[in-house]
C-alpha positions, 0 to 999 in steps of 0.5 A: 839726252841732255841737249835733246832735253833741252831741244823740247824745253826751248821749243815749249817756251815757244810755243808758250811764248806764241800763245801768249801773244795770240792770247794778248792779241786776241783779248785786245781785239776782244775789247776793241770788239766791246768798245765797238759793241757799246759805241754802236748801242749807245749811238742807237739808243741816242738816235732813239732818245732825239726822235723821242725828243722829236715827237714830244715836241709835235706832241705838245704842238698838236696839244695846243691848237693855238697858243704856237702862233706867236715868239712869246710862247715857250714852244719857240727855243734853238739850241742855246736854250732847248726844252729838256726831257728826261728819261731816267738817266738820259736827258733829250734837248728839243725845240722847235721853230715855225716854218711859216716864217720863213719867204716860200721858194716854191711859192708862184708869186716870188720875186726878184725883189724880195731875194735883194732885200734878204742881201742877195745880189739881183744876179743870183737871184734871177738864176735862182727864179729861172731854176724854179720857173724851170722846175715848174710845179715841182718847184724845188724839192729840197734847200740843198738844190739851191746849189745846182742854180748857175753861180750858187755859192756857199756865201749867199746859200749861208746868207738865205737858208735861215729865211727860206723854205721850200715846205709849205706848197705854194703858200706865198704868205709869211706868219706875221707873228713870227718872222723875223725884221730880215724877212719881214723886209723881204715882203713888204719891202719898207723899213716903216712897215716893218717898224710897225709890225715890229713895235705892235709886237712888242708890245708896250714894255718894247721886248719881245717874247714877254706877257706883253706882247700884242699878236695879229689874230685875223685880218682885221688885226693886220689893218689896224696898220696901215698899209699892210696888205693882209692877203700877204699873211698869214697869223697861225703856225701850220708848219714847224721845223723841229730839232732833237739832241741826245747825247750819250751818257759816258760820251759828251763829246758824241750825239745823235741829233734829228732835224724835222719839218712837221705840220700839224696833222703829222705829215712830215716834209723833211727828217734828216738825222745826223 
C-alpha cells in the first residue's frame, strides 16, 4: 500500500513537472507573440507616419507654386538637415529635392559627351545610349534598369545616380536654379559658363542658400550671361523627389522610410518604401 502511494506521488510530481514546463513554454511563446505583434504594430504605424511626411511635403509644394525654384528656399532638405512633422509623441523627418535639377536619361537629345562630363567612361556612355535607343519611346522605366546595360558596374552607377533621372518624359532641360555644378557642366561643357551661373546664383555674398541669391526667372535672365542658351534650361520646378522617415517610438534603431518622385499635380512617378 505504501509502495502504491509512493508511485502515485511520483506520477503526480511528474505530471506537475510536465505541466510546469508546458506553462513556461506557452508563456514564452505568448510573450514572443506579443513582442512580434507590438513590433508589427509599430512598423505599420511608422509606415503610415512616413506616408504622412510625404503628403505634408507635397502639400507644402502645392501651396506655394512660385517658391520651389531655387536652393535658397526652406523646402530643399536632405537627411542631414530635415524638416520635422510632430504628431503627438512621434516625429516624422522629411524633405525634398528638385527632380528637374537632374540630367534626363530618357531625353532624345542626350549626348555621350554629357555622360563623360559626369565622370563616366565613354565606352559605358555609348552602351547606355545604345540601350536607351533600342528601348525607343519607352525609354528607361526605373533607374536600376541601368544594370541591364552591358558592362555597367556598381561604381559607375554610384557615380551618376544622384545626377540623373528617368521621371520627366523626354524633357531634356534642367532647372538652372537648382542644378548642381556637376550637372551644369554636363549640360554646358564649359567651366567658364558654369562659373558664371554659379556666381549669379550665389549673389553678392558669395554663399548659395541665402537671401541675396540670384534667381533666373525667365529666358531673358538666362540670356544675361553671354553664351548661355535659354533652350537648354527651365527656371521652374515641376517634379520633386520627396523622402520621409519615421522611427519606432521605443526603438531608435528601427525606422520606416519612403522615397517618392511626384509632380505638382500629385502624379506619382516612383514610390519606394523601405
